[in-house]
C-alpha positions as a Python dict, from the first residue, in 0.01 Angstrom:
ca = {
    (1, 'M'): (0, 0, 0),
    (2, 'T'): (164, -323, -91),
    (3, 'P'): (534, -367, -32),
    (4, 'S'): (775, -402, -319),
    (5, 'T'): (1071, -563, -147),
    (6, 'P'): (1141, -929, -64),
    (7, 'P'): (905, -1075, 198),
    (8, 'R'): (1092, -986, 517),
    (9, 'R'): (1189, -636, 399),
    (10, 'R'): (841, -584, 260),
    (11, 'A'): (695, -658, 601),
    (12, 'R'): (918, -406, 776),
    (13, 'G'): (848, -141, 510),
    (14, 'R'): (474, -193, 533),
    (15, 'V'): (473, -161, 907),
    (16, 'R'): (680, 156, 892),
    (17, 'A'): (451, 305, 628),
    (18, 'A'): (138, 223, 824),
    (19, 'V'): (231, 424, 1134),
    (20, 'L'): (265, 758, 972),
    (21, 'G'): (46, 1007, 1149),
    (22, 'A'): (15, 1359, 1287),
    (23, 'A'): (-56, 1624, 1543),
    (24, 'L'): (-431, 1643, 1577),
    (25, 'L'): (-408, 1994, 1717),
    (26, 'A'): (-233, 2111, 1403),
    (27, 'L'): (-522, 1989, 1189),
    (28, 'V'): (-780, 2246, 1278),
    (29, 'A'): (-952, 2493, 1050),
    (30, 'P'): (-753, 2593, 740),
    (31, 'S'): (-603, 2937, 730),
    (32, 'A'): (-797, 3203, 549),
    (33, 'A'): (-547, 3244, 267),
    (34, 'P'): (-332, 2991, 82),
    (35, 'A'): (40, 3013, 146),
    (36, 'V'): (129, 2939, -215),
    (37, 'P'): (-34, 3160, -478),
    (38, 'A'): (-193, 2977, -770),
    (39, 'P'): (-68, 3106, -1104),
    (40, 'A'): (-297, 3304, -1326),
    (41, 'G'): (-499, 3091, -1562),
    (42, 'A'): (-477, 2783, -1342),
    (43, 'A'): (-734, 2509, -1400),
    (44, 'P'): (-1043, 2536, -1180),
    (45, 'H'): (-1214, 2258, -984),
    (46, 'G'): (-1346, 1981, -1203),
    (47, 'S'): (-1108, 2029, -1492),
    (48, 'E'): (-1130, 1721, -1713),
    (49, 'T'): (-779, 1761, -1852),
    (50, 'C'): (-466, 1622, -1697),
    (51, 'A'): (-189, 1775, -1902),
    (52, 'R'): (145, 1941, -1846),
    (53, 'T'): (122, 2298, -1730),
    (54, 'P'): (199, 2506, -2039),
    (55, 'G'): (524, 2698, -2030),
    (56, 'P'): (719, 2903, -1988),
    (57, 'L'): (693, 2832, -1616),
    (58, 'S'): (785, 3072, -1340),
    (59, 'G'): (754, 3107, -964),
    (60, 'D'): (634, 2807, -767),
    (61, 'A'): (550, 2606, -1079),
    (62, 'R'): (906, 2629, -1203),
    (63, 'R'): (1048, 2565, -857),
    (64, 'V'): (842, 2247, -809),
    (65, 'L'): (950, 2102, -1143),
    (66, 'E'): (1313, 2180, -1067),
    (67, 'V'): (1281, 2002, -732),
    (68, 'A'): (1120, 1703, -901),
    (69, 'R'): (1387, 1683, -1172),
    (70, 'K'): (1663, 1683, -913),
    (71, 'A'): (1480, 1425, -703),
    (72, 'R'): (1434, 1197, -1004),
    (73, 'K'): (1806, 1212, -1074),
    (74, 'D'): (1912, 1175, -709),
    (75, 'L'): (1677, 881, -647),
    (76, 'R'): (1746, 718, -985),
    (77, 'L'): (1380, 699, -1083),
    (78, 'N'): (1239, 589, -1415),
    (79, 'A'): (941, 826, -1414),
    (80, 'V'): (783, 1091, -1193),
    (81, 'L'): (428, 1223, -1241),
    (82, 'L'): (316, 1510, -1021),
    (83, 'R'): (44, 1763, -958),
    (84, 'V'): (33, 2039, -697),
    (85, 'T'): (-273, 2251, -620),
    (86, 'V'): (-367, 2523, -372),
    (87, 'D'): (-733, 2555, -281),
    (88, 'G'): (-805, 2324, -575),
    (89, 'R'): (-631, 2544, -830),
    (90, 'E'): (-332, 2417, -1024),
    (91, 'V'): (17, 2525, -927),
    (92, 'V'): (182, 2280, -1165),
    (93, 'T'): (120, 1947, -1336),
    (94, 'G'): (408, 1758, -1491),
    (95, 'A'): (572, 1433, -1596),
    (96, 'L'): (940, 1342, -1611),
    (97, 'G'): (1119, 1043, -1757),
    (98, 'E'): (976, 745, -1944),
    (99, 'S'): (685, 508, -1896),
    (100, 'M'): (892, 246, -2078),
    (101, 'T'): (1180, 263, -2321),
    (102, 'G'): (1113, 531, -2580),
    (103, 'V'): (770, 621, -2439),
    (104, 'P'): (770, 954, -2253),
    (105, 'A'): (581, 971, -1925),
    (106, 'E'): (269, 1191, -1941),
    (107, 'P'): (55, 1332, -1657),
    (108, 'D'): (-262, 1158, -1775),
    (109, 'M'): (-111, 809, -1746),
    (110, 'H'): (-293, 566, -1517),
    (111, 'F'): (-123, 371, -1239),
    (112, 'R'): (-218, 154, -942),
    (113, 'A'): (-323, 367, -645),
    (114, 'G'): (-353, 95, -380),
    (115, 'S'): (-434, 228, -33),
    (116, 'V'): (-580, 553, -167),
    (117, 'A'): (-894, 337, -182),
    (118, 'F'): (-882, 307, 199),
    (119, 'A'): (-921, 685, 231),
    (120, 'H'): (-1226, 669, 5),
    (121, 'I'): (-1378, 374, 195),
    (122, 'G'): (-1320, 546, 529),
    (123, 'T'): (-1502, 857, 411),
    (124, 'A'): (-1780, 641, 265),
    (125, 'L'): (-1824, 483, 608),
    (126, 'L'): (-1846, 824, 774),
    (127, 'R'): (-2108, 935, 523),
    (128, 'L'): (-2316, 623, 597),
    (129, 'V'): (-2290, 706, 968),
    (130, 'E'): (-2410, 1060, 900),
    (131, 'Q'): (-2702, 915, 706),
    (132, 'R'): (-2781, 700, 1012),
    (133, 'R'): (-2763, 382, 808),
    (134, 'V'): (-2504, 242, 1049),
    (135, 'R'): (-2308, 334, 1361),
    (136, 'L'): (-1930, 330, 1392),
    (137, 'D'): (-1947, 123, 1707),
    (138, 'D'): (-2181, -142, 1570),
    (139, 'T'): (-2024, -484, 1608),
    (140, 'V'): (-1993, -681, 1286),
    (141, 'E'): (-2137, -1025, 1369),
    (142, 'R'): (-2459, -943, 1180),
    (143, 'W'): (-2273, -880, 853),
    (144, 'L'): (-1947, -1070, 907),
    (145, 'P'): (-2031, -1382, 1112),
    (146, 'E'): (-1723, -1553, 965),
    (147, 'V'): (-1486, -1319, 1153),
    (148, 'P'): (-1333, -1449, 1477),
    (149, 'R'): (-1477, -1260, 1777),
    (150, 'A'): (-1711, -1072, 1545),
    (151, 'G'): (-1929, -981, 1843),
    (152, 'E'): (-1641, -773, 1984),
    (153, 'I'): (-1506, -614, 1664),
    (154, 'T'): (-1676, -297, 1545),
    (155, 'L'): (-1680, -111, 1215),
    (156, 'R'): (-1463, 155, 1379),
    (157, 'M'): (-1202, -107, 1470),
    (158, 'L'): (-1184, -233, 1112),
    (159, 'A'): (-1151, 125, 982),
    (160, 'N'): (-883, 236, 1231),
    (161, 'N'): (-685, -90, 1251),
    (162, 'T'): (-761, -179, 1612),
    (163, 'S'): (-935, -513, 1548),
    (164, 'G'): (-630, -722, 1643),
    (165, 'L'): (-645, -922, 1319),
    (166, 'H'): (-311, -1027, 1169),
    (167, 'D'): (-197, -871, 839),
    (168, 'Y'): (-176, -1141, 573),
    (169, 'V'): (76, -928, 376),
    (170, 'T'): (340, -975, 645),
    (171, 'D'): (261, -1343, 699),
    (172, 'P'): (563, -1547, 575),
    (173, 'A'): (329, -1815, 443),
    (174, 'F'): (154, -1560, 226),
    (175, 'G'): (484, -1416, 98),
    (176, 'A'): (604, -1765, 7),
    (177, 'E'): (298, -1806, -213),
    (178, 'L'): (287, -1457, -363),
    (179, 'T'): (651, -1413, -467),
    (180, 'P'): (668, -1700, -719),
    (181, 'H'): (312, -1639, -845),
    (182, 'P'): (272, -1264, -918),
    (183, 'F'): (-12, -1326, -1166),
    (184, 'K'): (-229, -1530, -930),
    (185, 'Q'): (-591, -1421, -887),
    (186, 'W'): (-658, -1427, -512),
    (187, 'T'): (-1003, -1465, -359),
    (188, 'P'): (-1100, -1294, -33),
    (189, 'E'): (-1142, -1635, 128),
    (190, 'E'): (-784, -1730, 37),
    (191, 'L'): (-652, -1403, 179),
    (192, 'L'): (-855, -1415, 500),
    (193, 'A'): (-746, -1772, 569),
    (194, 'F'): (-407, -1631, 676),
    (195, 'P'): (-524, -1395, 954),
    (196, 'F'): (-805, -1632, 1056),
    (197, 'S'): (-548, -1905, 1120),
    (198, 'H'): (-393, -1694, 1400),
    (199, 'D'): (-525, -1576, 1735),
    (200, 'L'): (-581, -1201, 1752),
    (201, 'W'): (-276, -995, 1850),
    (202, 'Y'): (-479, -839, 2133),
    (203, 'D'): (-837, -792, 2253),
    (204, 'P'): (-1031, -588, 1996),
    (205, 'G'): (-1004, -212, 2047),
    (206, 'T'): (-725, -227, 2306),
    (207, 'N'): (-420, -175, 2081),
    (208, 'W'): (-319, -84, 1726),
    (209, 'S'): (-165, -282, 1440),
    (210, 'Y'): (-188, -246, 1063),
    (211, 'S'): (-373, -517, 870),
    (212, 'H'): (-492, -527, 511),
    (213, 'A'): (-756, -773, 632),
    (214, 'N'): (-936, -488, 810),
    (215, 'Y'): (-1023, -301, 491),
    (216, 'L'): (-1099, -618, 300),
    (217, 'L'): (-1355, -699, 569),
    (218, 'L'): (-1480, -340, 598),
    (219, 'S'): (-1552, -338, 226),
    (220, 'R'): (-1744, -664, 260),
    (221, 'A'): (-1939, -528, 557),
    (222, 'L'): (-2038, -208, 374),
    (223, 'E'): (-2157, -414, 78),
    (224, 'R'): (-2378, -625, 304),
    (225, 'I'): (-2505, -324, 498),
    (226, 'T'): (-2608, -131, 188),
    (227, 'G'): (-2672, -408, -66),
    (228, 'T'): (-2441, -221, -303),
    (229, 'R'): (-2112, -342, -448),
    (230, 'I'): (-1821, -152, -288),
    (231, 'D'): (-1697, 8, -611),
    (232, 'R'): (-2043, 144, -685),
    (233, 'L'): (-2094, 255, -326),
    (234, 'V'): (-1766, 447, -317),
    (235, 'R'): (-1842, 608, -651),
    (236, 'E'): (-2185, 713, -524),
    (237, 'L'): (-2060, 854, -194),
    (238, 'V'): (-1703, 970, -262),
    (239, 'T'): (-1530, 953, -597),
    (240, 'G'): (-1837, 1065, -793),
    (241, 'P'): (-1906, 1375, -581),
    (242, 'L'): (-1535, 1463, -593),
    (243, 'G'): (-1530, 1435, -971),
    (244, 'L'): (-1263, 1161, -983),
    (245, 'R'): (-1345, 1047, -1335),
    (246, 'E'): (-1017, 861, -1387),
    (247, 'T'): (-1015, 672, -1057),
    (248, 'R'): (-1155, 330, -1134),
    (249, 'N'): (-1182, -17, -990),
    (250, 'S'): (-1090, -321, -1196),
    (251, 'F'): (-1170, -682, -1121),
    (252, 'T'): (-876, -784, -1342),
    (253, 'P'): (-511, -671, -1371),
    (254, 'E'): (-614, -435, -1653),
    (255, 'I'): (-511, -68, -1633),
    (256, 'P'): (-691, 189, -1853),
    (257, 'A'): (-481, 350, -2127),
    (258, 'P'): (-259, 544, -2129),
    (259, 'V'): (-60, 333, -1881),
    (260, 'L'): (239, 424, -1667),
    (261, 'H'): (445, 106, -1677),
    (262, 'A'): (615, -24, -1362),
    (263, 'F'): (932, -224, -1301),
    (264, 'T'): (1068, -391, -989),
    (265, 'S'): (1353, -601, -851),
    (266, 'D'): (1128, -769, -593),
    (267, 'R'): (1220, -1116, -712),
    (268, 'G'): (1590, -1048, -759),
    (269, 'L'): (1570, -964, -1130),
    (270, 'Y'): (1470, -621, -1261),
    (271, 'E'): (1153, -695, -1457),
    (272, 'E'): (830, -536, -1572),
    (273, 'S'): (554, -568, -1314),
    (274, 'T'): (281, -348, -1468),
    (275, 'F'): (27, -623, -1500),
    (276, 'W'): (109, -833, -1197),
    (277, 'N'): (-222, -925, -1040),
    (278, 'P'): (-321, -679, -761),
    (279, 'S'): (-615, -890, -636),
    (280, 'W'): (-431, -958, -308),
    (281, 'T'): (-403, -591, -212),
    (282, 'T'): (-762, -556, -87),
    (283, 'G'): (-1114, -679, -157),
    (284, 'P'): (-1276, -703, -502),
    (285, 'G'): (-1420, -370, -602),
    (286, 'A'): (-1158, -169, -413),
    (287, 'V'): (-854, -235, -634),
    (288, 'I'): (-810, 101, -802),
    (289, 'T'): (-610, 281, -1067),
    (290, 'S'): (-588, 660, -1090),
    (291, 'T'): (-399, 961, -1228),
    (292, 'V'): (-203, 1232, -1047),
    (293, 'C'): (-475, 1484, -1125),
    (294, 'D'): (-741, 1268, -963),
    (295, 'M'): (-512, 1199, -667),
    (296, 'A'): (-451, 1570, -606),
    (297, 'R'): (-828, 1623, -609),
    (298, 'S'): (-872, 1321, -381),
    (299, 'A'): (-612, 1456, -140),
    (300, 'Q'): (-796, 1787, -122),
    (301, 'G'): (-1146, 1640, -96),
    (302, 'I'): (-1064, 1380, 169),
    (303, 'G'): (-811, 1594, 356),
    (304, 'S'): (-1041, 1893, 390),
    (305, 'G'): (-1342, 1686, 492),
    (306, 'E'): (-1535, 1829, 201),
    (307, 'L'): (-1793, 1547, 197),
    (308, 'I'): (-1847, 1513, 573),
    (309, 'G'): (-1953, 1728, 867),
    (310, 'P'): (-1724, 1873, 1137),
    (311, 'R'): (-1794, 1591, 1384),
    (312, 'S'): (-1707, 1325, 1125),
    (313, 'Y'): (-1396, 1521, 1027),
    (314, 'R'): (-1275, 1506, 1386),
    (315, 'V'): (-1323, 1129, 1376),
    (316, 'L'): (-1134, 1113, 1045),
    (317, 'L'): (-838, 1280, 1215),
    (318, 'D'): (-850, 1061, 1525),
    (319, 'P'): (-1095, 771, 1547),
    (320, 'G'): (-946, 663, 1881),
    (321, 'T'): (-598, 558, 1776),
    (322, 'V'): (-391, 828, 1948),
    (323, 'G'): (-221, 674, 2252),
    (324, 'L'): (-254, 315, 2130),
    (325, 'G'): (22, 98, 1991),
    (326, 'T'): (184, -59, 2297),
    (327, 'P'): (401, -371, 2265),
    (328, 'T'): (278, -657, 2485),
    (329, 'R'): (370, -1016, 2559),
    (330, 'T'): (153, -1127, 2267),
    (331, 'C'): (213, -831, 2031),
    (332, 'P'): (575, -737, 1953),
    (333, 'A'): (700, -382, 1904),
    (334, 'T'): (729, -444, 1528),
    (335, 'I'): (352, -499, 1512),
    (336, 'C'): (187, -289, 1783),
    (337, 'L'): (334, 44, 1684),
    (338, 'K'): (294, 364, 1885),
    (339, 'Q'): (25, 601, 1765),
    (340, 'T'): (105, 953, 1879),
    (341, 'E'): (-71, 1284, 1837),
    (342, 'E'): (210, 1377, 1600),
    (343, 'R'): (188, 1060, 1389),
    (344, 'H'): (-103, 818, 1381),
    (345, 'F'): (-352, 633, 1165),
    (346, 'G'): (-679, 816, 1125),
    (347, 'L'): (-991, 670, 967),
    (348, 'G'): (-860, 553, 632),
    (349, 'V'): (-586, 815, 626),
    (350, 'I'): (-243, 865, 776),
    (351, 'V'): (-207, 1183, 985),
    (352, 'S'): (150, 1313, 986),
    (353, 'G'): (239, 1650, 1135),
    (354, 'G'): (-13, 1883, 972),
    (355, 'W'): (-69, 1654, 672),
    (356, 'L'): (-331, 1395, 581),
    (357, 'L'): (-206, 1137, 335),
    (358, 'Q'): (-204, 791, 183),
    (359, 'N'): (109, 631, 41),
    (360, 'P'): (57, 314, -169),
    (361, 'S'): (368, 126, -272),
    (362, 'F'): (366, -220, -433),
    (363, 'S'): (481, -421, -733),
    (364, 'G'): (701, -141, -867),
    (365, 'Y'): (442, 133, -824),
    (366, 'A'): (479, 408, -563),
    (367, 'A'): (245, 700, -509),
    (368, 'L'): (143, 956, -251),
    (369, 'Q'): (-146, 1192, -204),
    (370, 'A'): (-106, 1449, 74),
    (371, 'Y'): (-305, 1750, 193),
    (372, 'L'): (-206, 2027, 430),
    (373, 'P'): (-531, 2185, 561),
    (374, 'S'): (-362, 2492, 710),
    (375, 'K'): (-244, 2597, 363),
    (376, 'R'): (-499, 2414, 150),
    (377, 'L'): (-204, 2260, -31),
    (378, 'A'): (-242, 1925, -215),
    (379, 'I'): (48, 1721, -354),
    (380, 'A'): (14, 1408, -566),
    (381, 'V'): (313, 1211, -694),
    (382, 'S'): (357, 877, -871),
    (383, 'A'): (702, 729, -928),
    (384, 'T'): (848, 419, -1093),
    (385, 'K'): (1186, 256, -1048),
    (386, 'T'): (1502, 181, -1237),
    (387, 'A'): (1720, -118, -1158),
    (388, 'T'): (1925, 96, -917),
    (389, 'T'): (1645, 267, -726),
    (390, 'A'): (1662, 209, -351),
    (391, 'D'): (1391, 28, -156),
    (392, 'G'): (1103, 230, -19),
    (393, 'N'): (830, 460, -147),
    (394, 'M'): (1015, 706, -367),
    (395, 'A'): (697, 903, -444),
    (396, 'Q'): (685, 1017, -84),
    (397, 'E'): (1052, 1113, -105),
    (398, 'V'): (976, 1336, -406),
    (399, 'A'): (663, 1477, -239),
    (400, 'G'): (863, 1550, 77),
    (401, 'R'): (1104, 1766, -121),
    (402, 'I'): (819, 1949, -290),
    (403, 'A'): (658, 2015, 48),
    (404, 'A'): (988, 2147, 181),
    (405, 'A'): (1001, 2396, -105),
    (406, 'L'): (641, 2518, -68),
    (407, 'A'): (572, 2479, 303),
    (408, 'P'): (910, 2453, 482),
    (409, 'E'): (751, 2509, 822),
    (410, 'D'): (531, 2198, 772),
    (411, 'P'): (762, 1908, 676),
    (412, 'L'): (596, 1614, 507),
    (413, 'V'): (745, 1315, 690),
    (414, 'P'): (540, 1002, 617),
}
């Protein structure tokens, strides 16, 4: 979710990551049988353990771990955590490398999961719509009177990134403040001051551009609509029903033990970044940590539309973004990025080919949750860096190789 390169490179990487999307026509009903057989004795839905798959491994389980080992070496990664499931049943769960010097990585380690929270908030919004507590096309002036042109911006526009609001993460003024102060506790008002100081990129609903401000504001709107704090609301509507016991919000930089430690060269020196303050990534109550087991379950639950009806699932796949993303005189091509049927932003998710995914990457942490409905295949990966790791989200690189091994006809290209 949050970039992990110097300010200018971070901005470019964030924009590239935000436009990942997919062919809506490919995301229809799942096939009747999974393409990858789950091994005998695999853990069922709701398993409370997140441990290495016991050996000796064979078949797809062995193949996935071999792919991950090679990827860790090729990409010069410090640690790789992974879990793959088919129809909710474990194919393999594993951990490679070290959390920190002398401490082996383990699958049950917690890490920052960033924009995975956006997928949960998007589904929470759809559930509230189904309950008729709100409408997607309600304008937000009643709940967010502080937002410029609030009478024209709808909940749908916040959720699908068509509001026209600037992204504070790519604002040079924000980067100049964040880089030297990684432990700063940011307030929503401080963050929103950056986009609110600019005119909108375009008239609300007429174009597409990624902005962290959208989900910060959407979280605030849902809190005011329901009278429930966003972390409690999401647990009630999404993470609780999905059984995500290890996916938690924190109002501080704390991460529950056991912790996967992170390292980064963002500031020019390879240093530990585990407890850098993530308060700037989104609104209070939506800053989450998770495990690969929870993320695989999240990928399946969100990606299959398990908690929502067919009509809402169609909106999840395309809430009106396909065809938007046109550079204009006031919105450059680096901001207003093309949203195609093959690749576009859904409602809280990225749709890419046949996959639905989220791909957080910030402060040395990189992760990816991805789900392929046609094969009921879920992949979750978390990766951390060494001093020689290249820029970019290396978790999605690892996941892409796993997908190529298990579903070669459906490349995972975030």
